[in-house]
LOGU-631331 format. One record per atom (N, C-alpha, C): atom name; residue in one letter; x, z, y. Coordinates in Angstrom, 3 decimals, decimal comma, padded with zeros to 6 digits. Atoms other than C-alpha are relative to their C-alpha. Example, Ala and Ser with C-alpha at 12.3 -4.5 7.8 and 13.67 -1.06 7.14 Angstrom:
# LOGU-631331
TIKE  atom  res        c1        c3        c2
TIKE     N    A   000,890   000,000  -001,190
TIKE    CA    A   012,300   007,800  -004,500
TIKE     C    A   000,900   000,000   001,200
TIKE     N    S  -000,820  -000,060  -001,190
TIKE    CA    S   013,670   007,140  -001,060
TIKE     C    S  -000,770   000,730   001,090
***
This chain:
# LOGU-631331
TIKE  atom  res        c1        c3        c2
TIKE     N    M   000,798  -000,234  -001,254
TIKE    CA    M   000,055   000,050  -000,077
TIKE     C    M   000,801   000,059   001,358
TIKE     N    L  -000,874   000,234  -001,131
TIKE    CA    L   001,256  -000,901   003,456
TIKE     C    L   000,196   001,380   000,570
TIKE     N    G  -000,368  -001,184  -000,914
TIKE    CA    G   002,929   002,137   005,389
TIKE     C    G  -000,332   001,469  -001,015
TIKE     N    L   000,321  -001,080   000,886
TIKE    CA    L   001,758   004,804   002,448
TIKE     C    L   001,073  -000,024  -001,027
TIKE     N    K  -001,023  -000,215   000,751
TIKE    CA    K   004,641   006,295   000,812
TIKE     C    K  -000,534  -000,025  -001,616
TIKE     N    K   000,552  -000,039   001,424
TIKE    CA    K   002,617   007,230  -002,363
TIKE     C    K  -001,389  -000,300  -000,279
TIKE     N    Q   001,241   000,508   000,438
TIKE    CA    Q  -000,468   005,961  -004,275
TIKE     C    Q  -001,022   001,067   000,219
TIKE     N    L   000,886  -000,950   000,018
TIKE    CA    L  -003,449   007,894  -003,222
TIKE     C    L  -001,051  -000,089  -000,821
TIKE     N    S   001,216   000,169   000,826
TIKE    CA    S  -006,346   008,753  -005,262
TIKE     C    S  -001,094   000,704   000,572
TIKE     N    V   001,449  -000,672  -000,364
TIKE    CA    V  -010,125   009,982  -004,716
TIKE     C    V   000,230   001,428  -000,533
TIKE     N    K   000,097  -001,525   000,448
TIKE    CA    K  -010,093   013,857  -004,742
TIKE     C    K  -001,375   000,634   000,183
TIKE     N    S   001,468  -000,513  -000,222
TIKE    CA    S  -013,587   014,258  -003,426
TIKE     C    S  -001,040  -001,186   000,008
TIKE     N    I   001,013   001,018   000,137
TIKE    CA    I  -016,752   012,469  -003,799
TIKE     C    I  -001,352   000,530   000,575
TIKE     N    I   001,463  -000,282  -000,648
TIKE    CA    I  -020,186   012,332  -001,824
TIKE     C    I  -000,746  -000,756  -001,077
TIKE     N    G   000,642   000,585   001,000
TIKE    CA    G  -022,330   011,278  -004,941
TIKE     C    G  -001,258  -000,737   000,221
TIKE     N    P   001,142   000,689  -000,435
TIKE    CA    P  -025,132   008,889  -005,034
TIKE     C    P  -001,308   000,838   000,038
TIKE     N    G   001,150  -000,947  -000,168
TIKE    CA    G  -028,395   010,371  -003,940
TIKE     C    G   000,269   000,975   000,918
TIKE     N    M  -000,428  -001,055  -000,981
TIKE    CA    M  -026,544   012,787  -001,799
TIKE     C    M  -000,059  -000,340   001,411
TIKE     N    R   000,083   000,337  -001,378
TIKE    CA    R  -027,038   012,867   001,922
TIKE     C    R   000,771   001,181   000,768
TIKE     N    V  -000,766  -000,989  -000,597
TIKE    CA    V  -024,489   014,680   004,330
TIKE     C    V  -000,338  -000,146   001,485
TIKE     N    D   000,382   000,090  -001,457
TIKE    CA    D  -025,787   015,368   008,118
TIKE     C    D   001,128   000,653   000,756
TIKE     N    G  -001,063  -000,712  -000,859
TIKE    CA    G  -022,994   015,959   010,450
TIKE     C    G   001,508  -000,676  -000,365
TIKE     N    P  -001,218   000,464   000,114
TIKE    CA    P  -019,262   015,237   010,636
TIKE     C    P   000,816   000,221  -001,404
TIKE     N    V  -000,653  -000,412   001,168
TIKE    CA    V  -017,088   015,012   007,501
TIKE     C    V   001,621  -000,275   000,310
TIKE     N    D  -001,398  -000,060  -000,238
TIKE    CA    D  -013,397   015,796   007,779
TIKE     C    D   000,626   000,148  -001,437
TIKE     N    F  -000,595  -000,009   001,423
TIKE    CA    F  -011,075   015,157   004,518
TIKE     C    F   001,325  -000,099   000,090
TIKE     N    Q  -001,126  -000,027   000,063
TIKE    CA    Q  -007,900   015,126   003,381
TIKE     C    Q   000,304  -000,909  -001,305
TIKE     N    D  -000,379   000,668   001,255
TIKE    CA    D  -006,007   012,854   000,683
TIKE     C    D  -001,090  -001,362  -000,125
TIKE     N    G   001,046   001,081   000,306
TIKE    CA    G  -008,915   010,720  -000,820
TIKE     C    G  -001,436   000,362   000,037
TIKE     N    L   001,304  -000,327   000,101
TIKE    CA    L  -012,685   010,536  -000,280
TIKE     C    L  -000,660  -001,154  -000,368
TIKE     N    Q   001,083   001,365   000,381
TIKE    CA    Q  -015,322   008,253  -001,961
TIKE     C    Q  -001,417   000,363   000,206
TIKE     N    I   001,502  -000,368  -000,608
TIKE    CA    I  -018,835   007,984  -000,425
TIKE     C    I  -000,850  -001,021  -000,846
TIKE     N    D   000,915   000,629   000,675
TIKE    CA    D  -021,461   006,819  -003,013
TIKE     C    D  -001,416   000,243   000,450
TIKE     N    G   001,246  -000,353  -000,603
TIKE    CA    G  -024,263   008,455  -000,994
TIKE     C    G  -000,119  -000,413   001,383
TIKE     N    T   000,198   000,348  -001,495
TIKE    CA    T  -025,112   008,583   002,788
TIKE     C    T   000,617   001,266   000,854
TIKE     N    V  -000,491  -001,003  -000,917
TIKE    CA    V  -023,199   010,322   005,576
TIKE     C    V  -000,610  -000,633   001,384
TIKE     N    L   000,380   000,095  -001,331
TIKE    CA    L  -024,945   010,630   008,854
TIKE     C    L   000,869   000,767   000,915
TIKE     N    G  -000,954  -000,681  -000,613
TIKE    CA    G  -022,037   011,645   010,997
TIKE     C    G   001,353  -000,841   000,124
TIKE     N    D  -001,459   000,461   000,133
TIKE    CA    D  -018,417   010,771   011,572
TIKE     C    D   000,879   000,529  -001,261
TIKE     N    V  -000,773  -000,282   001,473
TIKE    CA    V  -015,918   010,504   008,647
TIKE     C    V   001,400  -000,253   000,531
TIKE     N    K  -001,233  -000,101  -000,494
TIKE    CA    K  -012,378   011,474   009,659
TIKE     C    K   000,937   000,540  -000,927
TIKE     N    A  -001,138  -000,608   000,571
TIKE    CA    A  -009,210   011,978   007,854
TIKE     C    A   000,876   000,747   000,566
TIKE     N    N  -000,971  -000,817  -000,700
TIKE    CA    N  -006,589   014,491   008,661
TIKE     C    N   000,917  -000,969   000,357
TIKE     N    P  -000,983   000,928  -000,600
TIKE    CA    P  -004,154   012,483   010,797
TIKE     C    P   001,306   000,387  -000,349
TIKE     N    D  -001,199  -000,246   000,300
TIKE    CA    D  -001,186   014,441   009,643
TIKE     C    D   000,551  -000,344  -001,438
TIKE     N    Q  -000,163   000,296   001,190
TIKE    CA    Q  -001,378   013,182   006,093
TIKE     C    Q  -000,447  -001,601  -000,433
TIKE     N    P   000,545   001,391   000,237
TIKE    CA    P  -001,809   009,654   004,503
TIKE     C    P  -001,331   000,205  -000,851
TIKE     N    S   001,113  -000,191   000,455
TIKE    CA    S  -005,419   009,236   003,657
TIKE     C    S  -000,515  -001,232  -000,621
TIKE     N    L   000,627   001,004   000,591
TIKE    CA    L  -007,790   007,005   001,452
TIKE     C    L  -001,603   000,231   000,291
TIKE     N    L   001,229   000,074  -000,025
TIKE    CA    L  -011,333   006,335   002,185
TIKE     C    L  -000,850  -001,060  -000,560
TIKE     N    V   000,727   000,993   000,670
TIKE    CA    V  -013,752   004,478  -000,185
TIKE     C    V  -001,423   000,005   000,189
TIKE     N    I   001,442  -000,036  -000,172
TIKE    CA    I  -017,222   003,522   000,714
TIKE     C    I  -000,568  -000,948  -001,089
TIKE     N    T   000,369   000,902   001,242
TIKE    CA    T  -018,842   001,949  -002,586
TIKE     C    T  -001,164  -000,695   000,453
TIKE     N    E   001,149   000,975  -000,453
TIKE    CA    E  -021,711  -000,505  -002,610
TIKE     C    E  -001,178   000,750   000,263
TIKE     N    T   001,139  -000,698  -000,303
TIKE    CA    T  -024,274   002,189  -002,799
TIKE     C    T   000,176   001,025   001,269
TIKE     N    G  -000,368  -001,170  -001,019
TIKE    CA    G  -022,640   004,293   000,005
TIKE     C    G  -000,195  -000,578   001,354
TIKE     N    S   000,262   000,508  -001,363
TIKE    CA    S  -023,384   004,192   003,666
TIKE     C    S   000,380   001,068   001,005
TIKE     N    V  -000,410  -001,068  -000,964
TIKE    CA    V  -022,095   005,894   006,829
TIKE     C    V  -000,476  -000,687   001,369
TIKE     N    Q   000,448   000,166  -001,392
TIKE    CA    Q  -023,638   006,152   010,327
TIKE     C    Q   000,615   000,864   000,889
TIKE     N    G  -000,996  -000,808  -000,917
TIKE    CA    G  -020,837   007,281   012,494
TIKE     C    G   001,203  -000,965  -000,039
TIKE     N    A  -001,479   000,315   000,041
TIKE    CA    A  -017,108   006,689   013,280
TIKE     C    A   000,658   000,260  -001,107
TIKE     N    I  -000,800  -000,232   001,169
TIKE    CA    I  -014,647   006,223   010,515
TIKE     C    I   001,516  -000,189   000,508
TIKE     N    R  -001,373   000,110  -000,571
TIKE    CA    R  -010,949   006,925   010,958
TIKE     C    R   000,568   000,597  -001,304
TIKE     N    A  -000,830  -000,408   001,144
TIKE    CA    A  -008,410   006,948   008,010
TIKE     C    A   001,017  -001,120  -000,131
TIKE     N    D  -001,018   000,979  -000,076
TIKE    CA    D  -005,154   005,143   007,114
TIKE     C    D  -000,530  -001,169  -000,861
TIKE     N    H   000,278   001,088   000,816
TIKE    CA    H  -006,540   003,082   004,242
TIKE     C    H  -001,514   000,088  -000,200
TIKE     N    V   001,581  -000,135   000,065
TIKE    CA    V  -010,413   002,256   004,311
TIKE     C    V  -000,280  -001,236  -000,934
TIKE     N    V   000,813   001,157   000,707
TIKE    CA    V  -012,323   000,210   001,531
TIKE     C    V  -001,474   000,211   000,181
TIKE     N    I   001,148   000,067  -000,133
TIKE    CA    I  -015,529  -000,667   002,342
TIKE     C    I  -000,855  -000,841  -000,829
TIKE     N    G   000,648   000,709   000,939
TIKE    CA    G  -018,022  -001,941  -000,401
TIKE     C    G  -001,559   000,075   000,594
TIKE     N    G   001,421  -000,388  -000,200
TIKE    CA    G  -021,442  -000,613   001,129
TIKE     C    G  -000,247  -000,279   001,680
TIKE     N    S   000,128   000,337  -001,498
TIKE    CA    S  -022,472  -000,411   004,953
TIKE     C    S   000,281   001,199   000,865
TIKE     N    V  -000,572  -000,888  -001,036
TIKE    CA    V  -021,118   001,292   008,018
TIKE     C    V  -000,705  -000,561   001,349
TIKE     N    V   000,619   000,441  -001,229
TIKE    CA    V  -023,052   001,416   011,296
TIKE     C    V   000,954   000,863   000,912
TIKE     N    G  -000,876  -000,689  -001,125
TIKE    CA    G  -020,265   002,593   014,011
TIKE     C    G   001,556  -000,700  -000,311
TIKE     N    P  -001,195   000,522  -000,057
TIKE    CA    P  -016,757   001,888   014,792
TIKE     C    P   001,093   000,312  -001,182
TIKE     N    V  -000,847  -000,342   000,981
TIKE    CA    V  -013,968   001,811   011,992
TIKE     C    V   001,351  -000,292   000,575
TIKE     N    Q  -001,373   000,074  -000,405
TIKE    CA    Q  -010,302   002,604   012,406
TIKE     C    Q   000,919   000,062  -001,127
TIKE     N    A  -000,902  -000,235   001,001
TIKE    CA    A  -007,761   001,921   009,694
TIKE     C    A   001,152  -000,062   000,559
TIKE     N    A  -001,373  -000,087  -000,676
TIKE    CA    A  -004,297   002,912   010,726
TIKE     C    A   000,847  -000,887  -000,943
TIKE     N    E  -000,868   000,859   000,878
TIKE    CA    E  -002,922   000,696   007,794
TIKE     C    E  -000,753  -001,081  -000,376
TIKE     N    L   000,629   001,236   000,529
TIKE    CA    L  -005,261  -001,390   005,847
TIKE     C    L  -001,467   000,310  -000,076
TIKE     N    L   001,588  -000,092   000,067
TIKE    CA    L  -008,884  -002,155   005,913
TIKE     C    L  -000,306  -001,081  -000,891
TIKE     N    E   000,516   000,865   001,116
TIKE    CA    E  -010,453  -003,792   002,755
TIKE     C    E  -001,413  -000,128   000,284
TIKE     N    L   001,515   000,193   000,016
TIKE    CA    L  -013,890  -005,320   003,069
TIKE     C    L  -000,305  -000,718  -001,270
TIKE     N    Q   000,614   000,563   001,242
TIKE    CA    Q  -015,576  -006,027  -000,203
TIKE     C    Q  -001,081  -001,000   000,162
TIKE     N    S   000,808   001,252  -000,312
TIKE    CA    S  -018,063  -009,019  -000,684
TIKE     C    S  -001,256   000,552   000,346
TIKE     N    K   001,254  -000,494  -000,533
TIKE    CA    K  -021,074  -006,705   000,118
TIKE     C    K   000,153   000,972   000,918
TIKE     N    A  -000,317  -000,856  -001,127
TIKE    CA    A  -019,555  -004,881   002,909
TIKE     C    A  -000,767  -000,626   001,251
TIKE     N    R   000,645   000,346  -001,259
TIKE    CA    R  -021,748  -004,693   006,068
TIKE     C    R   000,478   001,004   001,042
TIKE     N    V  -000,267  -000,749  -001,111
TIKE    CA    V  -020,217  -003,392   009,298
TIKE     C    V  -000,541  -000,392   001,318
TIKE     N    E   000,576   000,099  -001,343
TIKE    CA    E  -022,004  -002,863   012,622
TIKE     C    E   000,846   000,802   000,891
TIKE     N    G  -000,993  -000,720  -001,068
TIKE    CA    G  -019,139  -001,799   015,169
TIKE     C    G   001,179  -000,737  -000,009
TIKE     N    D  -001,299   000,571  -000,073
TIKE    CA    D  -015,870  -002,725   016,075
TIKE     C    D   001,000   000,590  -000,983
TIKE     N    V  -001,144  -000,408   000,816
TIKE    CA    V  -012,896  -002,638   013,716
TIKE     C    V   001,208  -000,014   000,255
TIKE     N    Q  -001,403  -000,107  -000,473
TIKE    CA    Q  -009,387  -001,571   014,297
TIKE     C    Q   000,916   000,010  -001,140
TIKE     N    Y  -000,740  -000,078   001,259
TIKE    CA    Y  -006,682  -002,196   011,663
TIKE     C    Y   001,292  -000,456   000,189
TIKE     N    K  -001,466   000,841   000,159
TIKE    CA    K  -003,040  -003,082   010,999
TIKE     C    K   000,070  -001,009  -000,809
TIKE     N    A  -000,105   001,133   000,810
TIKE    CA    A  -003,658  -005,276   008,089
TIKE     C    A  -001,451  -000,204  -000,509
TIKE     N    L   001,500   000,220   000,214
TIKE    CA    L  -007,015  -006,649   006,855
TIKE     C    L  -000,070  -000,840  -001,135
TIKE     N    E   000,301   000,900   001,187
TIKE    CA    E  -008,222  -007,909   003,523
TIKE     C    E  -001,674  -000,100   000,093
TIKE     N    M   001,633   000,010  -000,111
TIKE    CA    M  -011,973  -009,341   003,687
TIKE     C    M  -000,321  -001,117  -001,039
TIKE     N    Q   000,636   001,019   000,936
TIKE    CA    Q  -013,678  -011,021   000,882
TIKE     C    Q  -001,079  -000,824   000,306
TIKE     N    Q   000,937   000,763  -000,609
TIKE    CA    Q  -016,022  -013,607   001,095
TIKE     C    Q  -001,471   000,478  -000,325
TIKE     N    G   001,498  -000,715   000,031
TIKE    CA    G  -019,606  -012,523   001,821
TIKE     C    G  -000,078   001,342   000,895
TIKE     N    A   000,029  -001,145  -000,659
TIKE    CA    A  -018,498  -009,409   003,761
TIKE     C    A  -000,421  -000,500   001,426
TIKE     N    V   000,528   000,136  -001,230
TIKE    CA    V  -020,067  -009,056   007,265
TIKE     C    V   000,523   000,991   001,235
TIKE     N    I  -000,453  -001,069  -001,248
TIKE    CA    I  -018,759  -007,502   010,629
TIKE     C    I  -000,839  -000,476   001,048
TIKE     N    A   000,770   000,149  -001,236
TIKE    CA    A  -021,078  -007,406   013,543
TIKE     C    A   000,629   000,807   001,016
TIKE     N    G  -000,688  -000,806  -000,897
TIKE    CA    G  -018,555  -006,338   015,983
TIKE     C    G   001,391  -000,789   000,345
TIKE     N    Q  -001,102   000,615  -000,375
TIKE    CA    Q  -015,127  -007,050   017,419
TIKE     C    Q   001,105   000,487  -000,920
TIKE     N    L  -001,015  -000,224   000,897
TIKE    CA    L  -011,977  -007,356   015,260
TIKE     C    L   001,079   000,425   000,798
TIKE     N    R  -001,058  -000,439  -000,977
TIKE    CA    R  -009,039  -005,467   017,000
TIKE     C    R   001,186   000,321  -000,966
TIKE     N    P  -001,187  -000,335   000,755
TIKE    CA    P  -005,654  -005,837   015,059
TIKE     C    P   000,751   000,888   000,886
TIKE     N    Q  -000,999  -000,768  -000,715
TIKE    CA    Q  -003,176  -003,149   015,988
TIKE     C    Q   001,384  -000,822  -000,187
TIKE     N    L  -001,366   000,969  -000,053
TIKE    CA    L  -000,123  -005,237   017,073
TIKE     C    L   001,077   000,982   000,450
TIKE     N    T  -001,288  -000,822  -000,217
TIKE    CA    T   003,258  -003,561   016,994
TIKE     C    T   000,953  -001,085   000,792
TIKE     N    P  -000,622   001,214  -000,742
TIKE    CA    P   005,523  -005,495   019,601
TIKE     C    P   001,351  -000,013  -000,764
TIKE     N    P  -001,498  -000,019   000,329
TIKE    CA    P   008,970  -006,757   018,264
TIKE     C    P   000,772   000,914   000,636
TIKE     N    P  -001,060  -000,954  -000,538
TIKE    CA    P   011,935  -004,533   018,815
TIKE     C    P   000,630  -000,685   001,382
TIKE     N    A  -000,671   000,610  -001,171
TIKE    CA    A   013,227  -006,969   021,538
TIKE     C    A  -000,805   000,250   001,190
TIKE     N    Q   000,746  -000,282  -001,233
TIKE    CA    Q   010,282  -006,567   023,775
TIKE     C    Q   000,008   001,483   000,274
TIKE     N    A   000,024  -001,558  -000,312
TIKE    CA    A   010,451  -002,705   023,610
TIKE     C    A   001,163   000,271   001,150
TIKE     N    T  -000,989  -000,127  -000,893
TIKE    CA    T   013,746  -003,105   025,679
TIKE     C    T   000,058  -000,596   001,159
TIKE     N    R   000,105   000,742  -001,515
TIKE    CA    R   012,753  -005,446   028,505
TIKE     C    R  -000,582   000,809   000,795
TIKE     N    S   000,605  -000,865  -001,160
TIKE    CA    S   011,613  -004,198   031,713
TIKE     C    S  -001,442  -000,142   000,141
TIKE     N    P   001,584   000,122   000,065
TIKE    CA    P   007,976  -003,714   032,560
TIKE     C    P  -000,457  -001,124   000,602
TIKE     N    A   000,416   001,096  -000,623
TIKE    CA    A   007,973  -006,596   034,736
TIKE     C    A  -000,008  -001,223  -000,990
TIKE     N    A  -000,015   001,274   001,254
TIKE    CA    A   009,233  -009,018   031,718
TIKE     C    A  -001,279   000,316  -000,919
TIKE     N    R   000,981  -000,403   001,272
TIKE    CA    R   006,567  -007,384   029,320
TIKE     C    R  -001,518  -000,389   000,592
TIKE     N    A   001,467   000,093  -000,625
TIKE    CA    A   003,535  -008,160   031,868
TIKE     C    A  -000,509  -000,961  -000,649
TIKE     N    E   000,985   000,819   000,408
TIKE    CA    E   000,666  -009,875   030,652
TIKE     C    E   000,128  -001,543   000,579
TIKE     N    P  -000,011   001,121  -000,780
TIKE    CA    P   000,687  -013,630   031,282
TIKE     C    P  -001,343  -000,360   000,705
TIKE     N    T   001,066   000,097  -000,755
TIKE    CA    T  -001,492  -014,657   034,007
TIKE     C    T  -000,979  -001,101  -000,562
TIKE     N    E   001,051   000,999   000,660
TIKE    CA    E  -004,753  -016,560   033,161
TIKE     C    E   000,152  -001,424   000,887
TIKE     N    P  -000,063   001,390  -000,713
TIKE    CA    P  -004,477  -020,295   033,986
TIKE     C    P  -001,041  -000,203   001,038
TIKE     N    S   000,959   000,278  -000,975
TIKE    CA    S  -006,186  -021,452   037,079
TIKE     C    S  -000,891  -000,905  -000,495
TIKE     N    L   001,135   000,825   000,283
TIKE    CA    L  -009,525  -023,054   036,746
TIKE     C    L  -000,107  -001,119   000,941
TIKE     N    E  -000,066   001,294  -001,055
TIKE    CA    E  -008,649  -025,362   039,726
TIKE     C    E   000,515  -001,189  -000,694
TIKE     N    P  -000,988   001,287   000,487
TIKE    CA    P  -007,733  -028,898   038,835
TIKE     C    P   001,279  -000,138   000,645
TIKE     N    E  -001,248   000,417  -000,617
TIKE    CA    E  -004,226  -029,932   039,239
TIKE     C    E  -000,020  -001,161   000,934
TIKE     N    P   000,106   001,036  -000,981
TIKE    CA    P  -003,701  -032,177   042,171
TIKE     C    P   000,418  -001,398  -000,723
TIKE     N    V  -000,371   001,328   000,674
TIKE    CA    V  -003,636  -035,895   041,086
TIKE     C    V   000,880  -000,694   000,900
TIKE     N    P  -000,918   000,890  -000,878
TIKE    CA    P  -000,776  -037,994   042,380
TIKE     C    P  -000,431  -000,993   000,657
TIKE     N    E   000,410   001,304  -000,934
TIKE    CA    E  -001,254  -040,550   044,962
TIKE     C    E  -000,073  -001,106  -000,797
TIKE     N    L   000,049   001,292   000,547
TIKE    CA    L  -001,923  -043,844   043,349
TIKE     C    L   000,241  -001,089   000,900
TIKE     N    R  -000,358   001,244  -000,781
TIKE    CA    R  -000,292  -046,878   044,922
TIKE     C    R  -000,372  -001,129  -000,743
TIKE     N    E   000,058   001,305   000,441
TIKE    CA    E  -001,197  -050,320   044,643
TIKE     C    E   001,064  -000,631  -000,700
TIKE     N    P  -001,354   000,661   000,362
TIKE    CA    P   001,333  -052,074   042,406
TIKE     C    P   000,196  -001,230   000,868
TIKE     N    T  -000,409   001,275  -000,627
TIKE    CA    T   003,101  -054,560   044,091
TIKE     C    T   000,590  -001,068  -001,004
TIKE     N    L  -000,554   001,121   001,018
TIKE    CA    L   003,846  -057,940   042,418
TIKE     C    L   000,939  -000,617   000,766
TIKE     N    E  -001,178   000,983  -000,687
TIKE    CA    E   007,112  -059,589   043,275
TIKE     C    E   000,032  -001,301  -000,846
TIKE     N    P   000,137   001,125   000,626
TIKE    CA    P   007,163  -063,056   042,719
TIKE     C    P   001,141  -000,125  -001,196
TIKE     N    E  -000,934   000,107   000,933
TIKE    CA    E   008,767  -064,114   039,535
TIKE     C    E   001,084  -001,114   000,515
TIKE     N    P  -001,100   000,890  -000,372
TIKE    CA    P   012,165  -065,969   039,955
TIKE     C    P  -000,613  -001,334  -000,542
TIKE     N    E   000,397   001,492   000,520
TIKE    CA    E   011,428  -069,824   039,822
TIKE     C    E   001,129  -000,443  -000,963
TIKE     N    P  -001,179   000,561   001,005
TIKE    CA    P   013,279  -071,372   036,839
TIKE     C    P   000,837  -000,942   000,517
TIKE     N    Q  -001,027   000,917  -000,364
TIKE    CA    Q   016,237  -072,817   037,564
TIKE     C    Q   000,189  -001,324  -000,672
TIKE     N    A  -000,365   001,010   000,808
TIKE    CA    A   016,949  -076,338   036,380
TIKE     C    A   001,250  -000,120  -000,639
TIKE     N    K  -001,381  -000,124   000,760
TIKE    CA    K   019,443  -076,636   033,978
TIKE     C    K   001,055  -000,991   000,245
TIKE     N    R  -000,911   001,168  -000,461
TIKE    CA    R   022,400  -078,505   035,067
TIKE     C    R   000,876  -000,508  -001,094
TIKE     N    D  -000,774   000,662   001,147
TIKE    CA    D   024,279  -080,844   032,787
TIKE     C    D   001,510   000,429   000,313
TIKE     N    T  -001,449  -000,304  -000,283
TIKE    CA    T   027,845  -079,508   032,664
TIKE     C    T   000,945  -000,747  -001,040
TIKE     N    R  -000,846   000,750   001,029
TIKE    CA    R   029,079  -082,077   030,101
TIKE     C    R   000,860  -001,103   000,906
TIKE     N    L  -000,882   000,874  -000,750
TIKE    CA    L   032,057  -084,041   031,246
TIKE     C    L  -000,103  -001,469  -001,040
TIKE     N    F   000,084   001,329   000,518
TIKE    CA    F   031,980  -087,729   030,548
TIKE     C    F   001,132  -000,568  -000,478
***
């Protein structure tokens, strides 16, 4: 897994038919087969895995290192490392991720926001050099003045001279 030093496993489960009202904070791995009405956030000091199965749903913000969605989410999703969207995933909200895997059929109704890390060379440049490029002007560029072509007369063909000696 990207950025995660050890393979994480699910240690806690919110089972099918179970409903949790309010925020859920977890460590290590959490699998949601039921419904959560509230934010689901991993401990930011440790690597984390959140799995929302096809029967699982969350209405609230999600934040974890590795997020796997197979069910539905209504709210923003932040995956510090990897976001996996399975074919039946439905997300209504903006998603932020470092890496994204999306299977055909998954739906996101929101903005995709990759977490970009600048290359090392950019970090050492001055703030003026790192400034965002300016937007191009919407005004048309001036058209160069057109001049009428002048036709120079073609040189008249000169008669061939006979240079033979008799």
